[in-house]
GUPALUM-244102 format. One line per 8 residues: their letters; for each residue x negated, y, z negated of C-alpha. Coordinates in nm, 3 decimals, padded with zeros to 5 digits. Example, Ala and Ser with C-alpha at 12.3 -4.5 7.8 and 13.67 -1.06 7.14 Angstrom:
<recs>
as	-01.230 -00.450 -00.780 ~ -01.367 -00.106 -00.714
</recs>
This chain:
<recs>
xxxxxxxx	-15.231 01.631 01.431 ~ -15.067 01.343 01.267 ~ -15.058 00.969 01.431 ~ -14.788 00.776 01.416 ~ -14.943 00.390 01.439 ~ -14.826 00.059 01.424 ~ -15.007 -00.255 01.374 ~ -14.883 -00.548 01.538
xxxxxxxx	-14.978 -00.905 01.468 ~ -14.868 -01.198 01.297 ~ -14.696 -01.080 00.985 ~ -14.325 -00.997 00.972 ~ -14.306 -00.648 00.818 ~ -14.555 -00.447 01.025 ~ -14.752 -00.234 00.878 ~ -14.632 00.175 00.985
xxxxxxxx	-14.901 00.439 00.892 ~ -14.998 00.832 00.972 ~ -15.355 00.949 01.007 ~ -15.414 01.331 00.890 ~ -15.734 01.578 00.840 ~ -15.816 01.537 00.454 ~ -15.777 01.754 00.261 ~ -16.192 01.773 00.187
xxxxxxxx	-16.421 01.849 00.418 ~ -16.558 01.544 00.622 ~ -16.277 01.395 00.541 ~ -15.912 01.205 00.704 ~ -15.651 01.025 00.506 ~ -15.398 00.722 00.566 ~ -15.105 00.698 00.465 ~ -14.854 00.389 00.492
xxxxxxxx	-14.668 00.240 00.251 ~ -14.696 -00.141 00.073 ~ -14.544 -00.369 -00.067 ~ -14.503 -00.509 -00.405 ~ -14.775 -00.756 -00.507 ~ -15.010 -00.549 -00.178 ~ -15.216 -00.336 -00.147 ~ -15.442 -00.124 00.097
xxxxxxxx	-15.810 -00.127 00.111 ~ -16.006 00.057 00.385 ~ -16.433 00.042 00.573 ~ -16.580 00.332 00.739 ~ -16.857 00.188 00.990 ~ -16.989 00.305 01.289 ~ -16.897 -00.056 01.491 ~ -16.548 -00.232 01.534
xxxxxxxx	-16.579 -00.489 01.231 ~ -16.420 -00.901 01.327 ~ -16.218 -00.902 01.075 ~ -15.856 -01.123 01.032 ~ -15.583 -01.183 00.860 ~ -15.723 -01.428 00.632 ~ -16.010 -01.303 00.556 ~ -16.166 -01.137 00.195
xxxxxxxx	-16.189 -00.780 00.200 ~ -16.530 -00.653 00.210 ~ -16.743 -00.575 -00.077 ~ -16.987 -00.320 00.048 ~ -16.999 00.071 -00.049 ~ -16.833 00.138 00.248 ~ -16.486 00.024 00.130 ~ -16.206 00.143 -00.123
xxxxxxxx	-16.073 -00.165 -00.264 ~ -15.813 -00.051 -00.386 ~ -15.705 00.241 -00.121 ~ -15.492 00.474 -00.279 ~ -15.249 00.590 00.016 ~ -15.253 00.950 00.065 ~ -15.610 01.000 -00.091 ~ -15.941 01.164 00.155
xxxxxxxx	-16.195 00.879 00.288 ~ -16.507 01.031 00.257 ~ -16.791 00.985 00.502 ~ -16.635 00.989 00.859 ~ -16.718 01.189 01.173 ~ -16.614 01.148 01.458 ~ -16.914 00.996 01.661 ~ -17.074 00.757 01.413
xxxxxxxx	-16.922 00.678 01.172 ~ -16.597 00.689 01.361 ~ -16.438 00.310 01.271 ~ -16.146 00.256 01.006 ~ -16.046 -00.106 00.896 ~ -15.739 -00.048 00.768 ~ -15.683 -00.348 00.543 ~ -15.318 -00.478 00.363
xxxxxxxx	-15.399 -00.734 00.086 ~ -15.249 -00.915 -00.140 ~ -15.366 -00.936 -00.569 ~ -15.610 -01.181 -00.474 ~ -15.802 -00.939 -00.186 ~ -15.660 -01.219 00.066 ~ -15.623 -00.970 00.414 ~ -15.282 -00.991 00.509
xxxxxxxx	-15.276 -00.748 00.809 ~ -15.594 -00.535 00.930 ~ -15.632 -00.248 01.187 ~ -15.880 -00.016 01.324 ~ -15.817 00.380 01.333 ~ -16.072 00.542 01.581 ~ -16.180 00.902 01.428 ~ -16.148 01.212 01.658
xxxxxxxx	-16.174 01.598 01.573 ~ -15.860 01.594 01.530 ~ -15.799 01.353 01.283 ~ -16.137 01.472 01.030 ~ -16.151 01.787 00.831 ~ -16.466 01.982 00.972 ~ -16.746 02.019 00.705 ~ -16.964 02.375 00.681
xxxxxxxx	-17.289 02.227 00.582 ~ -17.494 02.578 00.646 ~ -17.908 02.453 00.591 ~ -18.028 02.633 00.314 ~ -18.437 02.469 00.222 ~ -18.686 02.295 00.442 ~ -19.036 02.232 00.513 ~ -19.172 02.093 00.880
xxxxxxxx	-19.515 02.131 00.761 ~ -19.667 02.373 01.069 ~ -19.871 02.480 00.815 ~ -20.276 02.349 00.789 ~ -20.256 02.285 00.465 ~ -20.006 02.180 00.280 ~ -19.723 02.430 00.125 ~ -19.850 02.469 -00.231
xxxxxxxx	-19.560 02.750 -00.297 ~ -19.312 02.432 -00.216 ~ -19.486 02.151 -00.337 ~ -19.666 02.056 -00.702 ~ -19.949 01.756 -00.650 ~ -19.951 01.457 -00.957 ~ -20.203 01.420 -01.109 ~ -20.195 01.028 -01.286
xxxxxxxx	-20.202 00.643 -01.308 ~ -20.040 00.555 -01.576 ~ -19.872 00.355 -01.444 ~ -19.531 00.586 -01.411 ~ -19.406 00.357 -01.599 ~ -19.325 00.057 -01.282 ~ -19.688 -00.116 -01.414 ~ -19.839 00.061 -01.070
xxxxxxxx	-20.180 00.061 -00.992 ~ -20.222 00.340 -00.834 ~ -20.382 00.691 -00.849 ~ -20.164 01.019 -00.759 ~ -20.439 01.277 -00.647 ~ -20.456 01.562 -00.463 ~ -20.720 01.451 -00.245 ~ -20.674 01.506 00.177
xxxxxxxx	-20.785 01.162 00.240 ~ -20.446 01.065 00.006 ~ -20.211 01.392 00.122 ~ -20.221 01.599 00.441 ~ -20.093 01.726 00.664 ~ -20.170 01.588 01.080 ~ -20.038 01.697 01.340 ~ -19.747 01.845 01.245
xxxxxxxx	-19.628 01.548 01.006 ~ -19.717 01.475 00.624 ~ -19.933 01.175 00.565 ~ -19.921 01.057 00.208 ~ -20.187 00.768 00.256 ~ -20.258 00.508 -00.008 ~ -20.639 00.326 -00.031 ~ -20.768 -00.001 -00.201
xxxxxxxx	-21.044 00.236 -00.399 ~ -21.118 00.210 -00.748 ~ -21.056 00.586 -00.881 ~ -21.000 00.638 -01.238 ~ -21.070 00.342 -01.338 ~ -20.745 00.210 -01.128 ~ -20.802 00.006 -00.834 ~ -20.605 00.221 -00.557
xxxxxxxx	-20.505 00.585 -00.488 ~ -20.252 00.763 -00.317 ~ -20.086 01.056 -00.326 ~ -19.661 01.225 -00.487 ~ -19.562 01.528 -00.381 ~ -19.285 01.688 -00.576 ~ -19.006 02.048 -00.582 ~ -19.022 02.107 -00.943
xxxxxxxx	-18.991 02.433 -01.089 ~ -19.069 02.576 -00.715 ~ -18.676 02.448 -00.526 ~ -18.385 02.248 -00.708 ~ -18.037 02.158 -00.623 ~ -17.673 02.131 -00.732 ~ -17.490 01.926 -00.509 ~ -17.584 01.932 -00.089
xxxxxxxx	-17.667 01.681 00.219 ~ -18.097 01.587 00.181 ~ -18.238 01.485 00.556 ~ -18.566 01.336 00.530 ~ -18.702 01.151 00.851 ~ -19.026 00.869 00.837 ~ -19.227 00.681 00.928 ~ -19.285 00.380 00.622
xxxxxxxx	-19.587 00.184 00.520 ~ -19.572 -00.150 00.514 ~ -19.713 -00.479 00.338 ~ -19.716 -00.637 -00.059 ~ -19.724 -00.516 -00.312 ~ -19.645 -00.148 -00.092 ~ -19.345 00.121 -00.241 ~ -19.251 00.448 -00.047
xxxxxxxx	-18.990 00.674 -00.188 ~ -18.814 00.991 -00.205 ~ -18.568 01.094 -00.449 ~ -18.491 01.284 -00.726 ~ -18.444 01.377 -01.126 ~ -18.326 01.637 -01.269 ~ -18.509 01.996 -01.385 ~ -18.422 01.947 -01.768
xxxxxxxx	-18.501 01.548 -01.847 ~ -18.354 01.622 -02.182 ~ -17.974 01.732 -02.110 ~ -17.839 01.423 -02.142 ~ -18.136 01.324 -02.419 ~ -18.325 01.203 -02.125 ~ -18.437 00.948 -01.904 ~ -18.202 00.721 -01.793
xxxxxxxx	-17.927 00.920 -01.967 ~ -18.096 01.193 -01.803 ~ -17.997 01.046 -01.440 ~ -18.182 00.984 -01.103 ~ -18.117 00.987 -00.715 ~ -18.282 00.783 -00.525 ~ -18.253 00.902 -00.147 ~ -18.509 00.536 -00.021
xxxxxxxx	-18.682 00.321 -00.121 ~ -18.848 00.013 00.091 ~ -19.054 -00.292 -00.100 ~ -19.301 -00.360 00.160 ~ -19.291 -00.724 00.196 ~ -18.942 -00.660 00.343 ~ -19.000 -00.399 00.618 ~ -18.669 -00.376 00.786
xxxxxxxx	-18.440 -00.276 00.439 ~ -18.442 00.012 00.204 ~ -18.232 00.116 -00.093 ~ -17.995 00.433 -00.181 ~ -17.995 00.418 -00.590 ~ -17.818 00.551 -00.895 ~ -17.960 00.520 -01.243 ~ -17.789 00.630 -01.507
xxxxxxxx	-17.635 00.558 -01.897 ~ -17.764 00.511 -02.220 ~ -17.806 00.185 -02.180 ~ -17.985 00.218 -01.822 ~ -17.774 00.075 -01.548 ~ -17.850 00.167 -01.145 ~ -17.575 00.116 -00.820 ~ -17.666 00.126 -00.496
xxxxxxxx	-17.668 -00.060 -00.178 ~ -17.882 -00.152 00.066 ~ -17.904 -00.081 00.454 ~ -18.169 -00.343 00.673 ~ -18.196 -00.261 01.046 ~ -18.100 -00.505 01.327 ~ -18.317 -00.731 01.534 ~ -18.630 -00.763 01.318
xxxxxxxx	-18.667 -00.415 01.334 ~ -18.892 -00.237 01.099 ~ -18.905 00.085 00.898 ~ -19.231 00.130 01.006 ~ -19.253 00.101 01.364 ~ -19.084 00.430 01.451 ~ -18.926 00.719 01.232 ~ -18.551 00.739 01.057
xxxxxxxx	-18.302 00.943 00.942 ~ -18.372 00.941 00.548 ~ -18.041 01.065 00.439 ~ -17.795 01.131 00.084 ~ -17.477 01.350 00.116 ~ -17.378 01.428 -00.354 ~ -17.114 01.679 -00.386 ~ -16.960 01.687 -00.703
xxxxxxxx	-16.764 01.282 -00.820 ~ -16.942 01.127 -00.539 ~ -17.294 01.012 -00.362 ~ -17.276 00.868 00.022 ~ -17.657 00.765 00.222 ~ -17.756 00.727 00.564 ~ -17.978 00.581 00.823 ~ -18.022 00.747 01.086
xxxxxxxx	-17.647 00.900 01.019 ~ -17.511 00.567 00.978 ~ -17.288 00.514 00.625 ~ -17.427 00.241 00.436 ~ -17.325 00.338 00.139 ~ -17.050 00.545 -00.096 ~ -17.037 00.617 -00.482 ~ -16.811 00.781 -00.728
xxxxxxxx	-16.877 00.555 -01.037 ~ -17.124 00.642 -01.362 ~ -17.173 00.721 -01.691 ~ -17.513 00.918 -01.945 ~ -17.279 00.813 -02.302 ~ -17.473 01.120 -02.380 ~ -17.342 01.324 -02.701 ~ -17.310 01.635 -02.469
xxxxxxxx	-17.089 01.438 -02.237 ~ -16.821 01.482 -02.537 ~ -16.698 01.812 -02.427 ~ -16.575 01.735 -02.100 ~ -16.918 01.758 -01.821 ~ -16.677 01.519 -01.591 ~ -16.936 01.456 -01.316 ~ -17.216 01.385 -01.604
xxxxxxxx	-17.490 01.327 -01.550 ~ -17.561 01.435 -01.180 ~ -17.382 01.767 -01.241 ~ -17.678 02.013 -01.257 ~ -17.961 02.099 -01.084 ~ -18.284 01.808 -00.932 ~ -18.596 01.845 -00.779 ~ -18.763 01.626 -00.480
xxxxxxxx	-19.005 01.338 -00.520 ~ -19.207 01.283 -00.208 ~ -19.466 00.899 -00.312 ~ -19.676 00.612 -00.209 ~ -19.657 00.352 -00.535 ~ -19.912 00.069 -00.481 ~ -19.748 -00.241 -00.699 ~ -19.519 -00.278 -00.943
xxxxxxxx	-19.287 -00.449 -01.103 ~ -19.013 -00.464 -00.896 ~ -19.221 -00.431 -00.545 ~ -19.512 -00.648 -00.654 ~ -19.905 -00.609 -00.629 ~ -20.069 -00.623 -00.309 ~ -20.228 -00.950 -00.179 ~ -20.468 -01.081 00.109
xxxxxxxx	-20.252 -01.022 00.281 ~ -20.140 -00.635 00.199 ~ -20.356 -00.463 00.490 ~ -20.484 -00.051 00.382 ~ -20.478 00.257 00.408 ~ -20.078 00.230 00.416 ~ -19.889 00.623 00.575 ~ -19.582 00.736 00.457
xxxxxxxx	-19.547 00.934 00.701 ~ -19.300 01.275 00.713 ~ -19.144 01.451 01.038 ~ -18.963 01.724 00.839 ~ -18.719 01.739 00.513 ~ -18.418 01.944 00.574 ~ -18.188 02.024 00.273 ~ -17.834 02.225 00.354
xxxxxx	-17.577 02.284 00.061 ~ -17.207 02.389 00.163 ~ -17.119 02.787 00.146 ~ -16.965 02.741 -00.237 ~ -17.266 02.556 -00.341 ~ -17.475 02.796 -00.192
</recs>
């Protein structure tokens, strides 16, 4: 049922708007009229915002600016991401009016996610019908210092949880050992919701990641034009912050957003759920179901995209990867403050698709 609501503030012309269900699953839409020289913007949040007229429109990746009246707003729900702040702004993105909309189930077109794959680590050993072990230590393009092994010391099931464990030890010419698992050749998906509950390691030079790569790396002429989906990365000297990113294009381009825990909490203190929702033309990242980023723009510049591949390179099967790296150009390298061993503990991995995608 549509809701007709009016914002009352100091602006001479009151902003009239209507909220209704979106055309897409998990979406809502807002209809409002604006005058020449003005435009709308919207921000999704899990808490009420303190924004007033005269402020600038926020610029993080939960904001759509400009927002075209009557188009879908995705990534919302009626329990967590239930607040939409609607902004009326001028040409310089100065807020003229702002109103907060609190969503209910009646406002949102429901989702139809269906679980299609999971690992809850109930077996005694890592299930090699689902996972591959990476064996190697060549730096992996990032000047990393670990050697990945298939030893239980580095990768095992313990208390119905997956343990990836990094050690400081000489091995095959490397200074550290760790583990990396992939589902390449065993499970891959085009679009879906990917949720991983994990507790992360910490320390200078420690670099855990949950990410996805295409089953066919050469479809759009290799990396980076082939695409890469980073569900979660953490660099160990910043234990309160994780990153969600996509890599694409030629030349190489990457765009993303960071999520920071409140109150100086650390991702090594407890388990958290890291999620990406990947749909045609859009990615959404969550921590503990709190939306912190959306992306709808990318490119590839491959010859094969000239035939009209609208969502390339993110329009085909990708597989999952879990790894705990040590060192690298981004996180830097261990120092005297880094304590070993370090563990990335995974409680479950669940993959969902919509009935039209299965």
